[in-house]
PASEBA-1860 file (N, C-alpha, C; in nm, 3 decimals):
! residues 249
1> MKTKLLAL> 1.880/-0.912/1.734/1.826/-1.041/1.691/1.903/-1.156/1.757 ~ 2.037/-1.143/1.762/2.117/-1.248/1.823/2.083/-1.262/1.971 ~ 2.058/-1.147/2.036/2.023/-1.150/2.178/1.890/-1.221/2.198 ~ 1.793/-1.193/2.108/1.664/-1.260/2.117/1.678/-1.409/2.096 ~ 1.762/-1.446/1.998/1.783/-1.588/1.971/1.841/-1.659/2.093 ~ 1.942/-1.594/2.154/2.006/-1.655/2.269/1.908/-1.667/2.385 ~ 1.830/-1.561/2.407/1.735/-1.562/2.518/1.629/-1.668/2.499 ~ 1.575/-1.676/2.377/1.471/-1.775/2.353/1.526/-1.916/2.356
9> STTISAAL> 1.646/-1.933/2.299/1.704/-2.067/2.299/1.731/-2.114/2.441 ~ 1.777/-2.022/2.526/1.801/-2.056/2.666/1.671/-2.093/2.736 ~ 1.566/-2.014/2.709/1.436/-2.042/2.771/1.382/-2.177/2.729 ~ 1.387/-2.202/2.596/1.336/-2.329/2.546/1.420/-2.445/2.596 ~ 1.553/-2.423/2.593/1.643/-2.528/2.641/1.614/-2.561/2.787 ~ 1.593/-2.457/2.868/1.564/-2.478/3.009/1.434/-2.553/3.027 ~ 1.336/-2.517/2.941/1.207/-2.584/2.951/1.219/-2.731/2.912 ~ 1.295/-2.759/2.806/1.314/-2.897/2.763/1.391/-2.976/2.868
17> LATQMAWA> 1.492/-2.909/2.925/1.569/-2.975/3.030/1.482/-3.007/3.150 ~ 1.397/-2.911/3.187/1.308/-2.932/3.300/1.213/-3.048/3.273 ~ 1.165/-3.056/3.148/1.075/-3.166/3.112/1.146/-3.299/3.122 ~ 1.270/-3.302/3.072/1.347/-3.426/3.079/1.371/-3.466/3.225 ~ 1.401/-3.367/3.307/1.428/-3.395/3.447/1.303/-3.443/3.520 ~ 1.186/-3.395/3.476/1.063/-3.435/3.543/1.037/-3.583/3.527 ~ 1.085/-3.641/3.417/1.063/-3.782/3.390/1.180/-3.869/3.437 ~ 1.286/-3.804/3.480/1.403/-3.878/3.525/1.402/-3.888/3.677
25> EPVKIDTK> 1.512/-3.946/3.729/1.525/-3.955/3.874/1.536/-3.814/3.932 ~ 1.477/-3.789/4.047/1.486/-3.655/4.109/1.631/-3.609/4.120 ~ 1.652/-3.482/4.079/1.786/-3.423/4.086/1.778/-3.297/4.169 ~ 1.864/-3.285/4.265/1.866/-3.167/4.350/1.964/-3.065/4.295 ~ 1.912/-2.944/4.270/1.997/-2.836/4.218/2.004/-2.729/4.325 ~ 2.123/-2.709/4.379/2.139/-2.617/4.491/2.173/-2.475/4.449 ~ 2.242/-2.460/4.336/2.289/-2.327/4.296/2.259/-2.300/4.149 ~ 2.264/-2.172/4.118/2.245/-2.130/3.979/2.357/-2.187/3.891
33> AEFNQMLK> 2.477/-2.195/3.947/2.592/-2.248/3.872/2.567/-2.393/3.833 ~ 2.510/-2.469/3.926/2.481/-2.610/3.895/2.377/-2.621/3.784 ~ 2.275/-2.534/3.793/2.172/-2.536/3.688/2.232/-2.499/3.553 ~ 2.317/-2.394/3.550/2.380/-2.353/3.425/2.467/-2.463/3.368 ~ 2.536/-2.537/3.455/2.619/-2.646/3.409/2.534/-2.756/3.347 ~ 2.422/-2.787/3.410/2.332/-2.889/3.355/2.273/-2.843/3.222 ~ 2.241/-2.714/3.213/2.188/-2.659/3.088/2.293/-2.668/2.978 ~ 2.417/-2.635/3.012/2.526/-2.643/2.914/2.544/-2.785/2.865
41> EALVNNPE> 2.540/-2.881/2.957/2.556/-3.021/2.919/2.440/-3.065/2.830 ~ 2.320/-3.016/2.860/2.204/-3.052/2.778/2.222/-3.001/2.635 ~ 2.273/-2.879/2.620/2.294/-2.822/2.487/2.405/-2.895/2.412 ~ 2.511/-2.930/2.484/2.622/-3.003/2.421/2.576/-3.141/2.376 ~ 2.502/-3.208/2.461/2.457/-3.345/2.431/2.339/-3.348/2.334 ~ 2.266/-3.235/2.326/2.148/-3.229/2.237/2.152/-3.097/2.159 ~ 2.245/-3.082/2.064/2.257/-2.955/1.990/2.132/-2.920/1.910 ~ 2.046/-3.019/1.883/1.923/-2.991/1.809/1.832/-2.895/1.886
49> ILKEAIIA> 1.852/-2.889/2.019/1.771/-2.798/2.100/1.787/-2.654/2.051 ~ 1.913/-2.613/2.024/1.939/-2.476/1.980/1.878/-2.451/1.843 ~ 1.889/-2.549/1.754/1.830/-2.535/1.621/1.679/-2.517/1.632 ~ 1.617/-2.598/1.718/1.473/-2.588/1.736/1.435/-2.451/1.794 ~ 1.520/-2.400/1.882/1.493/-2.269/1.941/1.499/-2.159/1.836 ~ 1.598/-2.165/1.749/1.611/-2.064/1.643/1.491/-2.069/1.549 ~ 1.451/-2.189/1.510/1.335/-2.204/1.422/1.210/-2.148/1.490 ~ 1.197/-2.178/1.620/1.081/-2.129/1.695/1.078/-1.977/1.701
57> LQAHEQNK> 1.196/-1.915/1.723/1.203/-1.770/1.729/1.169/-1.707/1.594 ~ 1.224/-1.764/1.487/1.195/-1.711/1.353/1.047/-1.718/1.322 ~ 0.984/-1.831/1.356/0.841/-1.847/1.333/0.762/-1.746/1.417 ~ 0.806/-1.728/1.541/0.739/-1.632/1.630/0.748/-1.490/1.574 ~ 0.868/-1.451/1.529/0.887/-1.317/1.475/0.806/-1.297/1.347 ~ 0.805/-1.397/1.261/0.729/-1.387/1.137/0.579/-1.374/1.164 ~ 0.531/-1.451/1.259/0.389/-1.444/1.295/0.354/-1.308/1.355 ~ 0.446/-1.255/1.434/0.424/-1.125/1.495/0.418/-1.016/1.389
65> VKAQQDQS> 0.513/-1.019/1.294/0.516/-0.920/1.187/0.390/-0.931/1.101 ~ 0.349/-1.054/1.070/0.229/-1.076/0.988/0.105/-1.023/1.058 ~ 0.095/-1.045/1.190/-0.021/-0.996/1.265/-0.024/-0.844/1.263 ~ 0.093/-0.780/1.281/0.100/-0.634/1.278/0.064/-0.581/1.139 ~ 0.114/-0.651/1.035/0.085/-0.612/0.898/-0.064/-0.621/0.869 ~ -0.126/-0.731/0.909/-0.270/-0.749/0.886/-0.351/-0.642/0.957 ~ -0.310/-0.608/1.079/-0.382/-0.505/1.154/-0.367/-0.369/1.085 ~ -0.246/-0.339/1.038/-0.222/-0.213/0.968/-0.304/-0.205/0.840
73> LDDNQAAL> -0.313/-0.316/0.769/-0.394/-0.319/0.647/-0.541/-0.294/0.679 ~ -0.591/-0.354/0.785/-0.730/-0.333/0.825/-0.754/-0.187/0.864 ~ -0.659/-0.130/0.936/-0.676/0.006/0.988/-0.662/0.113/0.880 ~ -0.596/0.080/0.769/-0.562/0.183/0.670/-0.623/0.160/0.532 ~ -0.730/0.084/0.526/-0.793/0.055/0.398/-0.831/0.182/0.321 ~ -0.901/0.272/0.388/-0.946/0.393/0.321/-0.829/0.480/0.277 ~ -0.731/0.497/0.364/-0.616/0.581/0.331/-0.534/0.523/0.217 ~ -0.524/0.391/0.212/-0.446/0.326/0.107/-0.516/0.331/-0.027
81> FNNKMDPW> -0.644/0.297/-0.028/-0.711/0.265/-0.154/-0.821/0.362/-0.196 ~ -0.864/0.451/-0.106/-0.980/0.534/-0.137/-0.961/0.682/-0.105 ~ -0.838/0.728/-0.110/-0.813/0.871/-0.093/-0.839/0.941/-0.227 ~ -0.940/1.024/-0.232/-0.981/1.087/-0.357/-0.874/1.180/-0.414 ~ -0.778/1.220/-0.332/-0.674/1.310/-0.380/-0.561/1.235/-0.451 ~ -0.562/1.102/-0.443/-0.458/1.024/-0.512/-0.499/0.995/-0.656 ~ -0.410/1.018/-0.751/-0.438/0.981/-0.890/-0.450/0.829/-0.903 ~ -0.519/0.783/-1.007/-0.531/0.639/-1.029/-0.550/0.610/-1.177
89> MGAENPEL> -0.528/0.483/-1.212/-0.559/0.436/-1.347/-0.622/0.298/-1.336 ~ -0.697/0.258/-1.439/-0.755/0.125/-1.440/-0.904/0.127/-1.419 ~ -0.953/0.031/-1.343/-1.096/0.006/-1.330/-1.171/0.119/-1.260 ~ -1.286/0.155/-1.315/-1.373/0.255/-1.253/-1.430/0.200/-1.123 ~ -1.472/0.073/-1.127/-1.525/0.005/-1.008/-1.443/-0.122/-0.986 ~ -1.330/-0.110/-0.921/-1.233/-0.221/-0.915/-1.274/-0.333/-0.820 ~ -1.234/-0.454/-0.859/-1.241/-0.568/-0.767/-1.118/-0.567/-0.676 ~ -1.008/-0.520/-0.730/-0.882/-0.516/-0.655/-0.813/-0.384/-0.683
97> TIAYFTDF> -0.768/-0.319/-0.577/-0.694/-0.193/-0.590/-0.552/-0.212/-0.538 ~ -0.457/-0.162/-0.617/-0.315/-0.168/-0.580/-0.270/-0.028/-0.541 ~ -0.217/-0.013/-0.421/-0.155/0.113/-0.381/-0.009/0.108/-0.425 ~ 0.030/0.203/-0.507/0.163/0.202/-0.569/0.242/0.325/-0.524 ~ 0.343/0.303/-0.442/0.428/0.411/-0.391/0.540/0.435/-0.492 ~ 0.550/0.559/-0.537/0.641/0.588/-0.648/0.699/0.728/-0.640 ~ 0.815/0.744/-0.701/0.885/0.872/-0.708/0.925/0.894/-0.854 ~ 0.904/1.015/-0.904/0.933/1.043/-1.045/1.080/1.028/-1.080
105> NCPYCKKI> 1.170/1.031/-0.982/1.312/1.015/-1.009/1.363/0.873/-0.985 ~ 1.274/0.783/-0.949/1.316/0.647/-0.914/1.338/0.563/-1.042 ~ 1.459/0.513/-1.066/1.484/0.434/-1.188/1.409/0.301/-1.188 ~ 1.382/0.244/-1.071/1.310/0.117/-1.065/1.161/0.138/-1.089 ~ 1.111/0.255/-1.049/0.972/0.288/-1.080/0.953/0.299/-1.232 ~ 1.052/0.357/-1.299/1.043/0.370/-1.444/1.036/0.233/-1.511 ~ 1.096/0.131/-1.447/1.094/-0.003/-1.504/0.966/-0.079/-1.470 ~ 0.907/-0.048/-1.355/0.787/-0.121/-1.317/0.661/-0.061/-1.379
113> EPLLDRLV> 0.667/0.064/-1.421/0.550/0.130/-1.479/0.491/0.053/-1.598 ~ 0.573/0.009/-1.695/0.515/-0.068/-1.807/0.446/-0.197/-1.760 ~ 0.496/-0.256/-1.653/0.435/-0.378/-1.600/0.297/-0.347/-1.542 ~ 0.283/-0.234/-1.476/0.154/-0.195/-1.421/0.057/-0.157/-1.531 ~ 0.108/-0.092/-1.637/0.023/-0.061/-1.753/-0.030/-0.190/-1.815 ~ 0.057/-0.288/-1.829/0.017/-0.417/-1.885/-0.084/-0.486/-1.793 ~ -0.062/-0.474/-1.664/-0.150/-0.541/-1.568/-0.293/-0.489/-1.578 ~ -0.311/-0.357/-1.580/-0.448/-0.304/-1.584/-0.512/-0.327/-1.721
121> EEYPEVRV> -0.428/-0.347/-1.823/-0.483/-0.379/-1.955/-0.531/-0.524/-1.959 ~ -0.454/-0.615/-1.901/-0.490/-0.756/-1.904/-0.591/-0.793/-1.795 ~ -0.599/-0.710/-1.691/-0.694/-0.735/-1.582/-0.776/-0.608/-1.561 ~ -0.881/-0.590/-1.640/-0.960/-0.466/-1.635/-1.036/-0.447/-1.505 ~ -1.033/-0.546/-1.417/-1.097/-0.533/-1.286/-1.002/-0.476/-1.180 ~ -0.881/-0.439/-1.222/-0.779/-0.390/-1.129/-0.759/-0.239/-1.145 ~ -0.743/-0.172/-1.033/-0.709/-0.029/-1.032/-0.574/-0.011/-0.965 ~ -0.494/0.083/-1.015/-0.367/0.120/-0.952/-0.379/0.263/-0.902
129> VYKLVPIL> -0.359/0.281/-0.773/-0.362/0.414/-0.711/-0.219/0.461/-0.689 ~ -0.188/0.579/-0.740/-0.054/0.634/-0.726/-0.039/0.703/-0.591 ~ 0.055/0.654/-0.510/0.091/0.720/-0.385/0.224/0.790/-0.412 ~ 0.217/0.917/-0.446/0.335/0.992/-0.488/0.416/1.037/-0.366 ~ 0.537/0.983/-0.356/0.624/1.012/-0.241/0.757/1.068/-0.291 ~ 0.774/1.198/-0.286/0.896/1.261/-0.339/1.013/1.249/-0.242 ~ 1.080/1.135/-0.246/1.189/1.108/-0.152/1.327/1.126/-0.214 ~ 1.331/1.156/-0.343/1.460/1.162/-0.412/1.497/1.303/-0.457
137> GPSSKEAT> 1.480/1.397/-0.368/1.531/1.531/-0.395/1.426/1.634/-0.431 ~ 1.468/1.761/-0.441/1.376/1.871/-0.469/1.300/1.856/-0.600 ~ 1.363/1.802/-0.703/1.292/1.790/-0.831/1.180/1.686/-0.822 ~ 1.197/1.584/-0.736/1.088/1.490/-0.713/0.968/1.562/-0.652 ~ 0.995/1.649/-0.556/0.887/1.727/-0.493/0.821/1.819/-0.593 ~ 0.901/1.883/-0.677/0.848/1.976/-0.777/0.756/1.902/-0.874 ~ 0.800/1.786/-0.920/0.720/1.707/-1.014/0.593/1.655/-0.947 ~ 0.604/1.614/-0.822/0.489/1.563/-0.749/0.386/1.672/-0.725
145> DLALTVWE> 0.431/1.789/-0.687/0.339/1.902/-0.668/0.261/1.930/-0.796 ~ 0.331/1.929/-0.908/0.265/1.954/-1.036/0.165/1.844/-1.067 ~ 0.205/1.719/-1.049/0.118/1.606/-1.082/-0.010/1.606/-0.998 ~ 0.004/1.629/-0.868/-0.113/1.630/-0.780/-0.204/1.749/-0.810 ~ -0.146/1.860/-0.845/-0.225/1.978/-0.878/-0.303/1.957/-1.007 ~ -0.237/1.896/-1.105/-0.306/1.865/-1.231/-0.419/1.765/-1.206 ~ -0.392/1.665/-1.124/-0.497/1.566/-1.095/-0.620/1.632/-1.032 ~ -0.598/1.727/-0.944/-0.710/1.792/-0.877/-0.787/1.885/-0.971
153> NEPEKFAD> -0.716/1.950/-1.063/-0.780/2.052/-1.145/-0.811/2.008/-1.288 ~ -0.725/1.927/-1.347/-0.747/1.878/-1.484/-0.709/1.730/-1.491 ~ -0.786/1.644/-1.426/-0.748/1.503/-1.417/-0.730/1.434/-1.551 ~ -0.799/1.482/-1.653/-0.787/1.422/-1.785/-0.647/1.439/-1.844 ~ -0.569/1.533/-1.792/-0.433/1.557/-1.841/-0.327/1.484/-1.760 ~ -0.368/1.420/-1.651/-0.270/1.358/-1.562/-0.192/1.247/-1.629 ~ -0.260/1.158/-1.701/-0.193/1.041/-1.758/-0.078/1.080/-1.849 ~ -0.102/1.177/-1.938/0.004/1.221/-2.030/0.119/1.285/-1.952
161> LHKMLMSR> 0.085/1.369/-1.855/0.187/1.434/-1.774/0.271/1.330/-1.701 ~ 0.204/1.236/-1.639/0.273/1.132/-1.562/0.367/1.051/-1.651 ~ 0.319/1.008/-1.766/0.400/0.926/-1.856/0.523/1.003/-1.905 ~ 0.504/1.129/-1.936/0.618/1.206/-1.986/0.722/1.231/-1.877 ~ 0.676/1.258/-1.757/0.771/1.277/-1.646/0.847/1.148/-1.617 ~ 0.777/1.035/-1.624/0.839/0.907/-1.596/0.929/0.859/-1.710 ~ 0.905/0.906/-1.829/0.979/0.856/-1.945/1.120/0.914/-1.954 ~ 1.145/1.020/-1.878/1.280/1.079/-1.882/1.380/0.983/-1.819
169> PSRLDSGA> 1.483/0.940/-1.892/1.575/0.838/-1.840/1.664/0.887/-1.725 ~ 1.693/1.016/-1.723/1.778/1.071/-1.617/1.692/1.145/-1.515 ~ 1.757/1.195/-1.412/1.684/1.269/-1.309/1.621/1.395/-1.366 ~ 1.506/1.430/-1.313/1.438/1.551/-1.355/1.508/1.674/-1.299 ~ 1.488/1.786/-1.367/1.526/1.916/-1.312/1.413/2.012/-1.345 ~ 1.423/2.134/-1.294/1.313/2.229/-1.314/1.286/2.256/-1.461 ~ 1.394/2.261/-1.541/1.376/2.285/-1.684/1.299/2.174/-1.752 ~ 1.332/2.050/-1.719/1.264/1.936/-1.780/1.117/1.931/-1.738
177> IAKVGKIT> 1.091/1.962/-1.612/0.952/1.962/-1.563/0.871/2.070/-1.632 ~ 0.932/2.188/-1.648/0.863/2.298/-1.717/0.834/2.262/-1.862 ~ 0.928/2.194/-1.927/0.909/2.153/-2.066/0.793/2.055/-2.078 ~ 0.787/1.958/-1.987/0.677/1.861/-1.988/0.545/1.932/-1.962 ~ 0.546/2.028/-1.870/0.424/2.105/-1.842/0.374/2.178/-1.966 ~ 0.466/2.235/-2.042/0.427/2.309/-2.163/0.373/2.213/-2.268 ~ 0.438/2.100/-2.289/0.394/2.004/-2.391/0.256/1.948/-2.358 ~ 0.230/1.924/-2.229/0.103/1.863/-2.188/-0.005/1.966/-2.157
185> GTDEWLDN> 0.027/2.093/-2.173/-0.071/2.199/-2.147/-0.105/2.215/-2.001 ~ -0.008/2.185/-1.916/-0.033/2.196/-1.771/0.061/2.297/-1.705 ~ 0.130/2.377/-1.785/0.230/2.468/-1.731/0.171/2.577/-1.642 ~ 0.040/2.601/-1.654/-0.021/2.703/-1.568/-0.016/2.663/-1.420 ~ 0.005/2.533/-1.394/0.007/2.483/-1.256/0.147/2.472/-1.198 ~ 0.248/2.511/-1.276/0.386/2.497/-1.229/0.413/2.579/-1.104 ~ 0.362/2.697/-1.098/0.383/2.783/-0.982/0.252/2.812/-0.910 ~ 0.162/2.717/-0.919/0.029/2.736/-0.860/-0.015/2.604/-0.796
193> TAASAEAT> 0.066/2.554/-0.706/0.043/2.422/-0.646/-0.085/2.421/-0.563 ~ -0.162/2.315/-0.579/-0.286/2.298/-0.503/-0.256/2.294/-0.353 ~ -0.343/2.355/-0.277/-0.324/2.359/-0.131/-0.327/2.220/-0.070 ~ -0.395/2.127/-0.135/-0.410/1.991/-0.081/-0.287/1.903/-0.104 ~ -0.196/1.947/-0.191/-0.085/1.860/-0.231/0.003/1.819/-0.113 ~ 0.034/1.912/-0.026/0.125/1.882/0.085/0.065/1.776/0.178 ~ -0.064/1.791/0.207/-0.130/1.694/0.296/-0.136/1.556/0.231 ~ -0.160/1.552/0.100/-0.165/1.425/0.028/-0.030/1.355/0.033
201> IERSMTLM> 0.076/1.430/0.011/0.211/1.375/0.017/0.242/1.322/0.157 ~ 0.208/1.399/0.258/0.237/1.360/0.396/0.163/1.231/0.433 ~ 0.038/1.218/0.387/-0.038/1.095/0.415/0.031/0.975/0.351 ~ 0.076/0.992/0.228/0.142/0.882/0.159/0.275/0.846/0.225 ~ 0.349/0.947/0.269/0.476/0.922/0.338/0.453/0.848/0.470 ~ 0.347/0.886/0.541/0.314/0.821/0.667/0.280/0.674/0.644 ~ 0.202/0.647/0.540/0.167/0.508/0.507/0.291/0.429/0.468 ~ 0.379/0.491/0.395/0.502/0.425/0.354/0.582/0.379/0.476
209> REFGLSGT> 0.593/0.466/0.574/0.664/0.432/0.698/0.588/0.325/0.776 ~ 0.456/0.337/0.779/0.373/0.241/0.853/0.395/0.098/0.807 ~ 0.415/0.082/0.676/0.430/-0.052/0.620/0.575/-0.092/0.595 ~ 0.668/-0.013/0.648/0.808/-0.051/0.644/0.871/-0.044/0.507 ~ 0.816/0.036/0.418/0.874/0.052/0.284/0.985/0.157/0.292 ~ 1.106/0.116/0.264/1.221/0.207/0.277/1.253/0.281/0.149 ~ 1.188/0.245/0.040/1.213/0.310/-0.087/1.102/0.280/-0.185 ~ 1.123/0.320/-0.308/1.025/0.296/-0.414/1.088/0.206/-0.521
217> PGLIFGDQ> 1.005/0.134/-0.596/0.860/0.125/-0.587/0.815/0.035/-0.471 ~ 0.691/0.055/-0.428/0.630/-0.031/-0.328/0.485/-0.054/-0.366 ~ 0.440/-0.179/-0.354/0.303/-0.214/-0.391/0.234/-0.280/-0.273 ~ 0.110/-0.239/-0.248/0.028/-0.301/-0.144/-0.108/-0.335/-0.205 ~ -0.148/-0.461/-0.191/-0.282/-0.503/-0.236/-0.316/-0.634/-0.168 ~ -0.446/-0.655/-0.146/-0.486/-0.775/-0.074/-0.414/-0.778/0.059 ~ -0.344/-0.888/0.085/-0.260/-0.896/0.207/-0.113/-0.896/0.171 ~ -0.081/-0.842/0.052/0.056/-0.844/0.002/0.122/-0.707/0.015
225> IIGGLVPY> 0.248/-0.707/0.056/0.330/-0.587/0.055/0.458/-0.622/-0.020 ~ 0.479/-0.556/-0.134/0.594/-0.585/-0.219/0.682/-0.461/-0.226 ~ 0.805/-0.475/-0.180/0.900/-0.365/-0.188/1.002/-0.390/-0.297 ~ 1.015/-0.296/-0.389/1.114/-0.310/-0.495/1.056/-0.361/-0.626 ~ 1.144/-0.368/-0.724/1.107/-0.412/-0.858/1.092/-0.563/-0.862 ~ 0.981/-0.611/-0.918/0.958/-0.755/-0.932/0.922/-0.784/-1.078 ~ 0.947/-0.907/-1.125/0.910/-0.943/-1.262/0.759/-0.952/-1.279 ~ 0.714/-0.937/-1.402/0.570/-0.939/-1.427/0.507/-1.071/-1.386
233> SQLEKQVK> 0.577/-1.181/-1.405/0.522/-1.313/-1.370/0.489/-1.321/-1.221 ~ 0.575/-1.266/-1.137/0.549/-1.268/-0.993/0.433/-1.176/-0.958 ~ 0.433/-1.057/-1.017/0.326/-0.961/-0.991/0.191/-1.019/-1.033 ~ 0.186/-1.077/-1.151/0.061/-1.134/-1.201/0.013/-1.248/-1.111 ~ 0.104/-1.333/-1.068/0.069/-1.445/-0.981/0.006/-1.397/-0.852 ~ 0.065/-1.295/-0.792/0.013/-1.245/-0.665/-0.119/-1.170/-0.683 ~ -0.134/-1.103/-0.795/-0.261/-1.035/-0.823/-0.372/-1.138/-0.845 ~ -0.343/-1.244/-0.917/-0.441/-1.351/-0.937/-0.484/-1.410/-0.804
241> AALAAKRK> -0.388/-1.433/-0.715/-0.419/-1.490/-0.585/-0.506/-1.393/-0.504 ~ -0.476/-1.264/-0.510/-0.554/-1.165/-0.436/-0.696/-1.155/-0.491 ~ -0.711/-1.162/-0.622/-0.843/-1.160/-0.684/-0.924/-1.283/-0.643 ~ -0.859/-1.400/-0.646/-0.927/-1.523/-0.608/-0.973/-1.518/-0.462 ~ -0.888/-1.463/-0.376/-0.923/-1.453/-0.234/-1.043/-1.359/-0.215 ~ -1.046/-1.249/-0.288/-1.157/-1.155/-0.275/-1.288/-1.218/-0.324 ~ -1.280/-1.298/-0.429/-1.401/-1.358/-0.485/-1.458/-1.469/-0.397 ~ -1.376/-1.516/-0.304/-1.424/-1.619/-0.209/-1.492/-1.557/-0.088
249> Q> -1.471/-1.428/-0.071/-1.527/-1.361/0.047/-1.680/-1.350/0.039
END
């Protein structure tokens, strides 16, 4: 980043210097050293040039990232929001769908879950799609395999299973997962993972990397990408904005 800043600031500074020279008396520059000296003097005498260069670079980088993000969102609409193998809650026919990247062992996911429950209750036009990404160890994978298998075979049992797995304050282990399976009547799927589960996980992991999410929770909706735990007020504000934007289309 520092190299980019220096390169761009030098380029802009040179351009500004050249512009100034074009309006001044003709100046003959015979060597690169002479040009560098004039450039140095321009920066010393006009330090605002460097500040303007840094601002320009930051704006350029932000615009570049935003353009890449928008293109990725356009290219991955179906994979993000309409993969039938992903569990979901909320609206049957949603106006807005939130892709929610989550891990059963993530402590921040456990904190954001009640906020998402509240959101779909207060905004019945919203759907939350679970993108299950087991990045926190073998027990995360074990729980995810069970959850995806239950969703495929007995979707009506998924919500209870999901809530119980998420409600455990500490990390899951095989014993805890088996206990939840027995309580929710889904234990028959503990050692009978659906063949589709691995592909579903891999798709979600690929999307996670595509959008630069380094951990969980992660939320994608409208043109928003939110990484990490956020307060309900912020989440609600951004959801309202996304709904308003969709209704203008």
